[in-house]
C-alpha positions as protocol buffer text, in pm:
chain_id: "A"
residue {
  index: 1
  type: MET
  ca { x: 0 y: 0 z: 0 }
}
residue {
  index: 2
  type: SER
  ca { x: 116 y: 340 z: -46 }
}
residue {
  index: 3
  type: GLY
  ca { x: 81 y: 665 z: 132 }
}
residue {
  index: 4
  type: ALA
  ca { x: 242 y: 1001 z: 201 }
}
residue {
  index: 5
  type: ALA
  ca { x: 231 y: 1258 z: 476 }
}
residue {
  index: 6
  type: SER
  ca { x: 212 y: 1637 z: 469 }
}
residue {
  index: 7
  type: ASP
  ca { x: -77 y: 1650 z: 220 }
}
residue {
  index: 8
  type: ARG
  ca { x: 129 y: 1494 z: -57 }
}
residue {
  index: 9
  type: PRO
  ca { x: -51 y: 1255 z: -292 }
}
residue {
  index: 10
  type: ALA
  ca { x: 25 y: 888 z: -254 }
}
residue {
  index: 11
  type: THR
  ca { x: -40 y: 613 z: -502 }
}
residue {
  index: 12
  type: SER
  ca { x: -166 y: 278 z: -379 }
}
residue {
  index: 13
  type: GLY
  ca { x: -131 y: -12 z: -619 }
}
residue {
  index: 14
  type: LEU
  ca { x: -417 y: -246 z: -530 }
}
residue {
  index: 15
  type: ALA
  ca { x: -376 y: -583 z: -698 }
}
residue {
  index: 16
  type: PRO
  ca { x: -652 y: -828 z: -599 }
}
residue {
  index: 17
  type: SER
  ca { x: -702 y: -1163 z: -759 }
}
residue {
  index: 18
  type: ALA
  ca { x: -1022 y: -1032 z: -918 }
}
residue {
  index: 19
  type: GLY
  ca { x: -1288 y: -766 z: -898 }
}
residue {
  index: 20
  type: ALA
  ca { x: -1105 y: -450 z: -786 }
}
residue {
  index: 21
  type: PRO
  ca { x: -932 y: -165 z: -969 }
}
residue {
  index: 22
  type: ALA
  ca { x: -564 y: -216 z: -1046 }
}
residue {
  index: 23
  type: GLU
  ca { x: -469 y: 130 z: -917 }
}
residue {
  index: 24
  type: ALA
  ca { x: -615 y: 388 z: -679 }
}
residue {
  index: 25
  type: VAL
  ca { x: -483 y: 716 z: -539 }
}
residue {
  index: 26
  type: TYR
  ca { x: -518 y: 815 z: -173 }
}
residue {
  index: 27
  type: TRP
  ca { x: -413 y: 1122 z: 23 }
}
residue {
  index: 28
  type: LEU
  ca { x: -270 y: 1077 z: 371 }
}
residue {
  index: 29
  type: THR
  ca { x: -267 y: 1376 z: 602 }
}
residue {
  index: 30
  type: SER
  ca { x: -171 y: 1425 z: 965 }
}
residue {
  index: 31
  type: GLY
  ca { x: -452 y: 1322 z: 1198 }
}
residue {
  index: 32
  type: LYS
  ca { x: -639 y: 1124 z: 929 }
}
residue {
  index: 33
  type: GLU
  ca { x: -674 y: 747 z: 922 }
}
residue {
  index: 34
  type: LEU
  ca { x: -709 y: 529 z: 613 }
}
residue {
  index: 35
  type: ALA
  ca { x: -932 y: 229 z: 690 }
}
residue {
  index: 36
  type: ILE
  ca { x: -893 y: -96 z: 494 }
}
residue {
  index: 37
  type: GLY
  ca { x: -1139 y: -384 z: 495 }
}
residue {
  index: 38
  type: ARG
  ca { x: -1443 y: -555 z: 347 }
}
residue {
  index: 39
  type: ALA
  ca { x: -1708 y: -332 z: 502 }
}
residue {
  index: 40
  type: PRO
  ca { x: -1847 y: -53 z: 278 }
}
residue {
  index: 41
  type: ASP
  ca { x: -1753 y: 220 z: 529 }
}
residue {
  index: 42
  type: ASN
  ca { x: -1377 y: 160 z: 473 }
}
residue {
  index: 43
  type: ASP
  ca { x: -1168 y: 408 z: 274 }
}
residue {
  index: 44
  type: VAL
  ca { x: -1019 y: 112 z: 89 }
}
residue {
  index: 45
  type: CYS
  ca { x: -1306 y: -132 z: 45 }
}
residue {
  index: 46
  type: ILE
  ca { x: -1204 y: -482 z: -67 }
}
residue {
  index: 47
  type: PRO
  ca { x: -1518 y: -690 z: -138 }
}
residue {
  index: 48
  type: ASP
  ca { x: -1367 y: -1030 z: -65 }
}
residue {
  index: 49
  type: GLN
  ca { x: -1476 y: -1272 z: 209 }
}
residue {
  index: 50
  type: SER
  ca { x: -1111 y: -1352 z: 286 }
}
residue {
  index: 51
  type: VAL
  ca { x: -1063 y: -990 z: 398 }
}
residue {
  index: 52
  type: SER
  ca { x: -1198 y: -895 z: 741 }
}
residue {
  index: 53
  type: GLN
  ca { x: -1476 y: -637 z: 777 }
}
residue {
  index: 54
  type: HIS
  ca { x: -1228 y: -395 z: 936 }
}
residue {
  index: 55
  type: HIS
  ca { x: -891 y: -545 z: 846 }
}
residue {
  index: 56
  type: ALA
  ca { x: -627 y: -274 z: 896 }
}
residue {
  index: 57
  type: ARG
  ca { x: -577 y: 100 z: 921 }
}
residue {
  index: 58
  type: VAL
  ca { x: -305 y: 347 z: 828 }
}
residue {
  index: 59
  type: SER
  ca { x: -248 y: 658 z: 1040 }
}
residue {
  index: 60
  type: VAL
  ca { x: -16 y: 959 z: 1027 }
}
residue {
  index: 61
  type: THR
  ca { x: 134 y: 1099 z: 1346 }
}
residue {
  index: 62
  type: ALA
  ca { x: 175 y: 1469 z: 1416 }
}
residue {
  index: 63
  type: GLU
  ca { x: 545 y: 1427 z: 1335 }
}
residue {
  index: 64
  type: GLY
  ca { x: 462 y: 1283 z: 991 }
}
residue {
  index: 65
  type: ALA
  ca { x: 546 y: 916 z: 1063 }
}
residue {
  index: 66
  type: ILE
  ca { x: 308 y: 670 z: 898 }
}
residue {
  index: 67
  type: PHE
  ca { x: 198 y: 350 z: 1070 }
}
residue {
  index: 68
  type: ILE
  ca { x: -8 y: 53 z: 959 }
}
residue {
  index: 69
  type: GLU
  ca { x: -197 y: -147 z: 1220 }
}
residue {
  index: 70
  type: ASP
  ca { x: -372 y: -481 z: 1188 }
}
residue {
  index: 71
  type: LEU
  ca { x: -717 y: -473 z: 1349 }
}
residue {
  index: 72
  type: GLY
  ca { x: -727 y: -834 z: 1462 }
}
residue {
  index: 73
  type: SER
  ca { x: -798 y: -960 z: 1110 }
}
residue {
  index: 74
  type: THR
  ca { x: -856 y: -1327 z: 1039 }
}
residue {
  index: 75
  type: ASN
  ca { x: -586 y: -1369 z: 773 }
}
residue {
  index: 76
  type: GLY
  ca { x: -338 y: -1106 z: 886 }
}
residue {
  index: 77
  type: THR
  ca { x: -156 y: -802 z: 752 }
}
residue {
  index: 78
  type: TYR
  ca { x: 201 y: -839 z: 622 }
}
residue {
  index: 79
  type: VAL
  ca { x: 475 y: -583 z: 553 }
}
residue {
  index: 80
  type: ASN
  ca { x: 755 y: -705 z: 325 }
}
residue {
  index: 81
  type: GLY
  ca { x: 646 y: -1063 z: 390 }
}
residue {
  index: 82
  type: GLU
  ca { x: 640 y: -1039 z: 771 }
}
residue {
  index: 83
  type: LYS
  ca { x: 318 y: -1051 z: 971 }
}
residue {
  index: 84
  type: ILE
  ca { x: 269 y: -736 z: 1176 }
}
residue {
  index: 85
  type: THR
  ca { x: 52 y: -597 z: 1452 }
}
residue {
  index: 86
  type: ARG
  ca { x: 161 y: -234 z: 1416 }
}
residue {
  index: 87
  type: GLN
  ca { x: 457 y: -109 z: 1215 }
}
residue {
  index: 88
  type: MET
  ca { x: 594 y: 215 z: 1077 }
}
residue {
  index: 89
  type: LEU
  ca { x: 600 y: 226 z: 696 }
}
residue {
  index: 90
  type: ARG
  ca { x: 898 y: 330 z: 490 }
}
residue {
  index: 91
  type: ASP
  ca { x: 927 y: 431 z: 128 }
}
residue {
  index: 92
  type: GLY
  ca { x: 888 y: 125 z: -98 }
}
residue {
  index: 93
  type: ASP
  ca { x: 735 y: -104 z: 166 }
}
residue {
  index: 94
  type: LYS
  ca { x: 500 y: -371 z: 30 }
}
residue {
  index: 95
  type: VAL
  ca { x: 184 y: -447 z: 226 }
}
residue {
  index: 96
  type: LEU
  ca { x: -12 y: -767 z: 175 }
}
residue {
  index: 97
  type: ILE
  ca { x: -372 y: -786 z: 293 }
}
residue {
  index: 98
  type: ARG
  ca { x: -397 y: -1163 z: 314 }
}
residue {
  index: 99
  type: PRO
  ca { x: -438 y: -1356 z: 101 }
}
residue {
  index: 100
  type: HIS
  ca { x: -452 y: -1174 z: -236 }
}
residue {
  index: 101
  type: TYR
  ca { x: -434 y: -794 z: -209 }
}
residue {
  index: 102
  type: ALA
  ca { x: -101 y: -617 z: -243 }
}
residue {
  index: 103
  type: LEU
  ca { x: -40 y: -246 z: -195 }
}
residue {
  index: 104
  type: LYS
  ca { x: 271 y: -31 z: -214 }
}
residue {
  index: 105
  type: PHE
  ca { x: 368 y: 254 z: 15 }
}
residue {
  index: 106
  type: CYS
  ca { x: 568 y: 546 z: -123 }
}
residue {
  index: 107
  type: TYR
  ca { x: 635 y: 915 z: -82 }
}
residue {
  index: 108
  type: GLN
  ca { x: 638 y: 977 z: -457 }
}
residue {
  index: 109
  type: ALA
  ca { x: 345 y: 1136 z: -631 }
}
residue {
  index: 110
  type: ASN
  ca { x: 348 y: 893 z: -925 }
}
residue {
  index: 111
  type: PRO
  ca { x: 523 y: 564 z: -851 }
}
residue {
  index: 112
  type: ALA
  ca { x: 498 y: 276 z: -1091 }
}
residue {
  index: 113
  type: PRO
  ca { x: 162 y: 105 z: -1043 }
}
residue {
  index: 114
  type: GLU
  ca { x: 143 y: -250 z: -923 }
}
residue {
  index: 115
  type: THR
  ca { x: 49 y: -509 z: -1181 }
}
residue {
  index: 116
  type: ALA
  ca { x: -220 y: -772 z: -1158 }
}
residue {
  index: 117
  type: ASP
  ca { x: 47 y: -1014 z: -1036 }
}
residue {
  index: 118
  type: SER
  ca { x: 145 y: -800 z: -735 }
}
residue {
  index: 119
  type: HIS
  ca { x: 26 y: -1057 z: -484 }
}
residue {
  index: 120
  type: HIS
  ca { x: 273 y: -1304 z: -636 }
}
residue {
  index: 121
  type: LYS
  ca { x: 554 y: -1046 z: -610 }
}
residue {
  index: 122
  type: ALA
  ca { x: 474 y: -991 z: -244 }
}
residue {
  index: 123
  type: ASP
  ca { x: 532 y: -1361 z: -192 }
}
residue {
  index: 124
  type: ASP
  ca { x: 878 y: -1345 z: -353 }
}
residue {
  index: 125
  type: THR
  ca { x: 1011 y: -1309 z: 0 }
}
residue {
  index: 126
  type: ARG
  ca { x: 921 y: -1676 z: 58 }
}
residue {
  index: 127
  type: ASP
  ca { x: 1103 y: -1993 z: -43 }
}
residue {
  index: 128
  type: ALA
  ca { x: 871 y: -2205 z: -259 }
}
residue {
  index: 129
  type: LEU
  ca { x: 974 y: -2542 z: -111 }
}
residue {
  index: 130
  type: THR
  ca { x: 975 y: -2472 z: 263 }
}
residue {
  index: 131
  type: GLY
  ca { x: 759 y: -2161 z: 297 }
}
residue {
  index: 132
  type: LEU
  ca { x: 1040 y: -1994 z: 493 }
}
residue {
  index: 133
  type: TYR
  ca { x: 1179 y: -1652 z: 407 }
}
residue {
  index: 134
  type: ALA
  ca { x: 1402 y: -1651 z: 100 }
}
residue {
  index: 135
  type: ARG
  ca { x: 1774 y: -1571 z: 102 }
}
residue {
  index: 136
  type: HIS
  ca { x: 1736 y: -1214 z: -26 }
}
residue {
  index: 137
  type: TYR
  ca { x: 1490 y: -1131 z: 252 }
}
residue {
  index: 138
  type: LEU
  ca { x: 1729 y: -1265 z: 518 }
}
residue {
  index: 139
  type: LEU
  ca { x: 2010 y: -1052 z: 374 }
}
residue {
  index: 140
  type: MET
  ca { x: 1786 y: -744 z: 365 }
}
residue {
  index: 141
  type: ARG
  ca { x: 1682 y: -790 z: 728 }
}
residue {
  index: 142
  type: MET
  ca { x: 2040 y: -863 z: 826 }
}
residue {
  index: 143
  type: ASP
  ca { x: 2148 y: -528 z: 677 }
}
residue {
  index: 144
  type: GLU
  ca { x: 1873 y: -339 z: 860 }
}
residue {
  index: 145
  type: ASP
  ca { x: 1917 y: -511 z: 1196 }
}
residue {
  index: 146
  type: PHE
  ca { x: 2298 y: -494 z: 1183 }
}
residue {
  index: 147
  type: PHE
  ca { x: 2310 y: -116 z: 1165 }
}
residue {
  index: 148
  type: ARG
  ca { x: 2023 y: -69 z: 1410 }
}
residue {
  index: 149
  type: ALA
  ca { x: 2189 y: -299 z: 1664 }
}
residue {
  index: 150
  type: LYS
  ca { x: 2521 y: -118 z: 1620 }
}
residue {
  index: 151
  type: THR
  ca { x: 2370 y: 227 z: 1676 }
}
residue {
  index: 152
  type: GLN
  ca { x: 2142 y: 120 z: 1963 }
}
residue {
  index: 153
  type: ASN
  ca { x: 2396 y: -110 z: 2130 }
}
residue {
  index: 154
  type: GLU
  ca { x: 2170 y: -417 z: 2104 }
}
residue {
  index: 155
  type: ASN
  ca { x: 2258 y: -786 z: 2087 }
}
residue {
  index: 156
  type: LEU
  ca { x: 2233 y: -953 z: 1749 }
}
residue {
  index: 157
  type: ALA
  ca { x: 2327 y: -1307 z: 1647 }
}
residue {
  index: 158
  type: LEU
  ca { x: 2319 y: -1495 z: 1318 }
}
residue {
  index: 159
  type: LEU
  ca { x: 2285 y: -1873 z: 1324 }
}
residue {
  index: 160
  type: MET
  ca { x: 2358 y: -2068 z: 1005 }
}
residue {
  index: 161
  type: PHE
  ca { x: 2301 y: -2443 z: 982 }
}
residue {
  index: 162
  type: ASP
  ca { x: 2327 y: -2726 z: 730 }
}
residue {
  index: 163
  type: VAL
  ca { x: 2149 y: -3058 z: 697 }
}
residue {
  index: 164
  type: ASP
  ca { x: 2436 y: -3304 z: 736 }
}
residue {
  index: 165
  type: HIS
  ca { x: 2515 y: -3543 z: 447 }
}
residue {
  index: 166
  type: PHE
  ca { x: 2218 y: -3407 z: 251 }
}
residue {
  index: 167
  type: GLY
  ca { x: 2362 y: -3517 z: -84 }
}
residue {
  index: 168
  type: LYS
  ca { x: 2385 y: -3877 z: 35 }
}
residue {
  index: 169
  type: ILE
  ca { x: 2028 y: -3865 z: 168 }
}
residue {
  index: 170
  type: ALA
  ca { x: 1891 y: -3746 z: -167 }
}
residue {
  index: 171
  type: GLU
  ca { x: 2107 y: -3998 z: -357 }
}
residue {
  index: 172
  type: THR
  ca { x: 1997 y: -4290 z: -137 }
}
residue {
  index: 173
  type: HIS
  ca { x: 1628 y: -4215 z: -104 }
}
residue {
  index: 174
  type: GLY
  ca { x: 1559 y: -3992 z: -405 }
}
residue {
  index: 175
  type: PRO
  ca { x: 1515 y: -3616 z: -453 }
}
residue {
  index: 176
  type: ALA
  ca { x: 1151 y: -3622 z: -334 }
}
residue {
  index: 177
  type: VAL
  ca { x: 1262 y: -3754 z: 3 }
}
residue {
  index: 178
  type: GLY
  ca { x: 1536 y: -3491 z: 11 }
}
residue {
  index: 179
  type: GLU
  ca { x: 1271 y: -3223 z: -34 }
}
residue {
  index: 180
  type: MET
  ca { x: 1058 y: -3383 z: 237 }
}
residue {
  index: 181
  type: VAL
  ca { x: 1354 y: -3369 z: 475 }
}
residue {
  index: 182
  type: LEU
  ca { x: 1413 y: -2999 z: 405 }
}
residue {
  index: 183
  type: ARG
  ca { x: 1045 y: -2917 z: 462 }
}
residue {
  index: 184
  type: GLU
  ca { x: 1038 y: -3120 z: 783 }
}
residue {
  index: 185
  type: VAL
  ca { x: 1360 y: -2963 z: 914 }
}
residue {
  index: 186
  type: ALA
  ca { x: 1207 y: -2620 z: 848 }
}
residue {
  index: 187
  type: LYS
  ca { x: 897 y: -2719 z: 1045 }
}
residue {
  index: 188
  type: VAL
  ca { x: 1090 y: -2870 z: 1337 }
}
residue {
  index: 189
  type: VAL
  ca { x: 1329 y: -2576 z: 1372 }
}
residue {
  index: 190
  type: GLY
  ca { x: 1050 y: -2322 z: 1326 }
}
residue {
  index: 191
  type: SER
  ca { x: 868 y: -2475 z: 1624 }
}
residue {
  index: 192
  type: VAL
  ca { x: 1146 y: -2377 z: 1865 }
}
residue {
  index: 193
  type: LEU
  ca { x: 1207 y: -2023 z: 1739 }
}
residue {
  index: 194
  type: GLY
  ca { x: 1063 y: -1701 z: 1877 }
}
residue {
  index: 195
  type: ARG
  ca { x: 827 y: -1466 z: 1694 }
}
residue {
  index: 196
  type: GLU
  ca { x: 1100 y: -1206 z: 1636 }
}
residue {
  index: 197
  type: ASP
  ca { x: 1347 y: -1455 z: 1489 }
}
residue {
  index: 198
  type: VAL
  ca { x: 1388 y: -1433 z: 1110 }
}
residue {
  index: 199
  type: PHE
  ca { x: 1412 y: -1788 z: 971 }
}
residue {
  index: 200
  type: ALA
  ca { x: 1514 y: -1834 z: 607 }
}
residue {
  index: 201
  type: ARG
  ca { x: 1637 y: -2092 z: 361 }
}
residue {
  index: 202
  type: TYR
  ca { x: 1977 y: -1957 z: 257 }
}
residue {
  index: 203
  type: GLU
  ca { x: 2055 y: -2205 z: -21 }
}
residue {
  index: 204
  type: ASN
  ca { x: 1980 y: -2570 z: -95 }
}
residue {
  index: 205
  type: ARG
  ca { x: 2050 y: -2748 z: 239 }
}
residue {
  index: 206
  type: THR
  ca { x: 2160 y: -2435 z: 432 }
}
residue {
  index: 207
  type: PHE
  ca { x: 1934 y: -2226 z: 655 }
}
residue {
  index: 208
  type: GLY
  ca { x: 1982 y: -1904 z: 849 }
}
residue {
  index: 209
  type: VAL
  ca { x: 1821 y: -1758 z: 1160 }
}
residue {
  index: 210
  type: LEU
  ca { x: 1864 y: -1394 z: 1257 }
}
residue {
  index: 211
  type: LEU
  ca { x: 1832 y: -1358 z: 1635 }
}
residue {
  index: 212
  type: ARG
  ca { x: 1753 y: -1014 z: 1773 }
}
residue {
  index: 213
  type: ASN
  ca { x: 1833 y: -929 z: 2136 }
}
residue {
  index: 214
  type: ARG
  ca { x: 1997 y: -1267 z: 2204 }
}
residue {
  index: 215
  type: ALA
  ca { x: 2317 y: -1274 z: 2407 }
}
residue {
  index: 216
  type: ASP
  ca { x: 2576 y: -1554 z: 2379 }
}
residue {
  index: 217
  type: ALA
  ca { x: 2414 y: -1779 z: 2639 }
}
residue {
  index: 218
  type: ALA
  ca { x: 2063 y: -1751 z: 2492 }
}
residue {
  index: 219
  type: ALA
  ca { x: 2191 y: -1814 z: 2139 }
}
residue {
  index: 220
  type: ALA
  ca { x: 2388 y: -2118 z: 2259 }
}
residue {
  index: 221
  type: VAL
  ca { x: 2084 y: -2267 z: 2431 }
}
residue {
  index: 222
  type: LEU
  ca { x: 1873 y: -2211 z: 2118 }
}
residue {
  index: 223
  type: ALA
  ca { x: 2140 y: -2368 z: 1895 }
}
residue {
  index: 224
  type: GLN
  ca { x: 2146 y: -2673 z: 2121 }
}
residue {
  index: 225
  type: ARG
  ca { x: 1765 y: -2694 z: 2111 }
}
residue {
  index: 226
  type: ILE
  ca { x: 1774 y: -2685 z: 1731 }
}
residue {
  index: 227
  type: ARG
  ca { x: 2045 y: -2951 z: 1710 }
}
residue {
  index: 228
  type: ARG
  ca { x: 1866 y: -3186 z: 1948 }
}
residue {
  index: 229
  type: SER
  ca { x: 1518 y: -3121 z: 1807 }
}
residue {
  index: 230
  type: VAL
  ca { x: 1632 y: -3226 z: 1460 }
}
residue {
  index: 231
  type: LYS
  ca { x: 1844 y: -3519 z: 1581 }
}
residue {
  index: 232
  type: TYR
  ca { x: 1561 y: -3679 z: 1778 }
}
residue {
  index: 233
  type: HIS
  ca { x: 1277 y: -3600 z: 1538 }
}
residue {
  index: 234
  type: PRO
  ca { x: 1137 y: -3907 z: 1357 }
}
residue {
  index: 235
  type: PHE
  ca { x: 1195 y: -3843 z: 986 }
}
residue {
  index: 236
  type: LEU
  ca { x: 1001 y: -4131 z: 826 }
}
residue {
  index: 237
  type: HIS
  ca { x: 997 y: -4266 z: 469 }
}
residue {
  index: 238
  type: ASN
  ca { x: 796 y: -4580 z: 387 }
}
residue {
  index: 239
  type: GLY
  ca { x: 789 y: -4662 z: 756 }
}
residue {
  index: 240
  type: GLU
  ca { x: 1167 y: -4638 z: 785 }
}
residue {
  index: 241
  type: ARG
  ca { x: 1333 y: -4374 z: 998 }
}
residue {
  index: 242
  type: ILE
  ca { x: 1598 y: -4159 z: 831 }
}
residue {
  index: 243
  type: HIS
  ca { x: 1863 y: -4030 z: 1071 }
}
residue {
  index: 244
  type: ILE
  ca { x: 1898 y: -3654 z: 1022 }
}
residue {
  index: 245
  type: THR
  ca { x: 2136 y: -3416 z: 1200 }
}
residue {
  index: 246
  type: VAL
  ca { x: 2244 y: -3056 z: 1148 }
}
residue {
  index: 247
  type: SER
  ca { x: 2566 y: -2862 z: 1196 }
}
residue {
  index: 248
  type: LEU
  ca { x: 2547 y: -2504 z: 1321 }
}
residue {
  index: 249
  type: GLY
  ca { x: 2770 y: -2196 z: 1313 }
}
residue {
  index: 250
  type: ILE
  ca { x: 2694 y: -1875 z: 1502 }
}
residue {
  index: 251
  type: GLY
  ca { x: 2818 y: -1520 z: 1456 }
}
residue {
  index: 252
  type: PHE
  ca { x: 2770 y: -1233 z: 1700 }
}
residue {
  index: 253
  type: LEU
  ca { x: 2767 y: -859 z: 1659 }
}
residue {
  index: 254
  type: ALA
  ca { x: 3099 y: -716 z: 1778 }
}
residue {
  index: 255
  type: ARG
  ca { x: 3271 y: -378 z: 1773 }
}
residue {
  index: 256
  type: ASN
  ca { x: 3512 y: -486 z: 1503 }
}
residue {
  index: 257
  type: ARG
  ca { x: 3231 y: -588 z: 1268 }
}
residue {
  index: 258
  type: LYS
  ca { x: 3223 y: -308 z: 1012 }
}
residue {
  index: 259
  type: SER
  ca { x: 2956 y: -444 z: 780 }
}
residue {
  index: 260
  type: PRO
  ca { x: 2678 y: -703 z: 767 }
}
residue {
  index: 261
  type: MET
  ca { x: 2896 y: -916 z: 538 }
}
residue {
  index: 262
  type: ASP
  ca { x: 3158 y: -945 z: 814 }
}
residue {
  index: 263
  type: PHE
  ca { x: 2878 y: -1070 z: 1037 }
}
residue {
  index: 264
  type: LEU
  ca { x: 2763 y: -1325 z: 777 }
}
residue {
  index: 265
  type: SER
  ca { x: 3119 y: -1437 z: 703 }
}
residue {
  index: 266
  type: GLU
  ca { x: 3179 y: -1520 z: 1070 }
}
residue {
  index: 267
  type: ALA
  ca { x: 2865 y: -1734 z: 1091 }
}
residue {
  index: 268
  type: LEU
  ca { x: 2947 y: -1919 z: 768 }
}
residue {
  index: 269
  type: SER
  ca { x: 3307 y: -1972 z: 876 }
}
residue {
  index: 270
  type: ASN
  ca { x: 3189 y: -2123 z: 1205 }
}
residue {
  index: 271
  type: LEU
  ca { x: 2944 y: -2342 z: 1012 }
}
residue {
  index: 272
  type: ALA
  ca { x: 3232 y: -2474 z: 801 }
}
residue {
  index: 273
  type: LYS
  ca { x: 3428 y: -2549 z: 1119 }
}
residue {
  index: 274
  type: ALA
  ca { x: 3129 y: -2736 z: 1261 }
}
residue {
  index: 275
  type: ARG
  ca { x: 3113 y: -2951 z: 946 }
}
residue {
  index: 276
  type: HIS
  ca { x: 3484 y: -3027 z: 959 }
}
residue {
  index: 277
  type: ALA
  ca { x: 3458 y: -3118 z: 1327 }
}
residue {
  index: 278
  type: GLY
  ca { x: 3243 y: -3417 z: 1235 }
}
residue {
  index: 279
  type: ARG
  ca { x: 2895 y: -3268 z: 1192 }
}
residue {
  index: 280
  type: ASP
  ca { x: 2604 y: -3273 z: 1441 }
}
residue {
  index: 281
  type: THR
  ca { x: 2812 y: -2995 z: 1599 }
}
residue {
  index: 282
  type: ILE
  ca { x: 2781 y: -2630 z: 1707 }
}
residue {
  index: 283
  type: ASN
  ca { x: 3065 y: -2385 z: 1649 }
}
residue {
  index: 284
  type: GLY
  ca { x: 3110 y: -2019 z: 1734 }
}
residue {
  index: 285
  type: SER
  ca { x: 3312 y: -1795 z: 1962 }
}
residue {
  index: 286
  type: LYS
  ca { x: 3512 y: -1952 z: 2243 }
}
residue {
  index: 287
  type: SER
  ca { x: 3260 y: -1826 z: 2499 }
}
residue {
  index: 288
  type: LEU
  ca { x: 2977 y: -1984 z: 2304 }
}
residue {
  index: 289
  type: ARG
  ca { x: 3159 y: -2316 z: 2273 }
}
residue {
  index: 290
  type: ASP
  ca { x: 3216 y: -2315 z: 2649 }
}
residue {
  index: 291
  type: ILE
  ca { x: 2845 y: -2260 z: 2708 }
}
residue {
  index: 292
  type: VAL
  ca { x: 2752 y: -2538 z: 2466 }
}
residue {
  index: 293
  type: ARG
  ca { x: 2986 y: -2779 z: 2642 }
}
residue {
  index: 294
  type: GLN
  ca { x: 2823 y: -2694 z: 2976 }
}
residue {
  index: 295
  type: ILE
  ca { x: 2474 y: -2774 z: 2849 }
}
residue {
  index: 296
  type: ALA
  ca { x: 2573 y: -3062 z: 2621 }
}
residue {
  index: 297
  type: ASP
  ca { x: 2446 y: -3330 z: 2856 }
}
residue {
  index: 298
  type: LYS
  ca { x: 2126 y: -3148 z: 2948 }
}
residue {
  index: 299
  type: ASN
  ca { x: 1797 y: -3204 z: 2767 }
}
residue {
  index: 300
  type: VAL
  ca { x: 1734 y: -2844 z: 2658 }
}
residue {
  index: 301
  type: ALA
  ca { x: 1514 y: -2942 z: 2366 }
}
């Protein structure tokens, strides 16, 4: 969705699956709210049963900041692929009114309109196989959170993990089973993560989790939970259990980290060390390894 403060015109590209105009123009001014929903009294009326009667609203603060708020809708409101309750909008943000209606927020008077396939573009942040965030979304969030954590002196950790011996699994049981394993790993790991954690498929058998406000000890405990949850989960094919483990590498925000790529490189380097150590292993800073050793014999899963 799109909007602008200070009485500037804003273009909202509305791209439903059917039955609504492809483009509409709205004005956002300080003190005014833009209501979105199925009911006729909304400013943006979307006549679709999948949209709640009063789904979401956009408001402009006295300072000119623009916020979107979900109004307890059934199918949710998403900004750049992430479900929100209330969030400030920035130029270029994509809003998805679940499941089919995409809008674009901008401060330009005449941005490029959304096409009829906008709801598909909004889902480009997702990996088709696992339903997790895609690699480019993880990298985008990593950039944003890296600089915010640096300026606000917050904890930030990046956990990267591989499915061990994945090539052999796919070769032995077939590519369909390999895909099943990846989907199941995504489900198992997702069940132990927090709502603020950004979980993505990085590439093929490799996944990443961006952990906000997690210190060394908390990240170590979570890594151990992930390792054990996967190791003891029953991955079944034709009634036969397939033994699956993961190797994990963790990077932490530090003063000497000058860019998000330094942050990523540390996590990937520690992942490589975990693989070389024999797999089913966690690797990171010395302090993290000490913590992992202390909890190694405890059932933290």
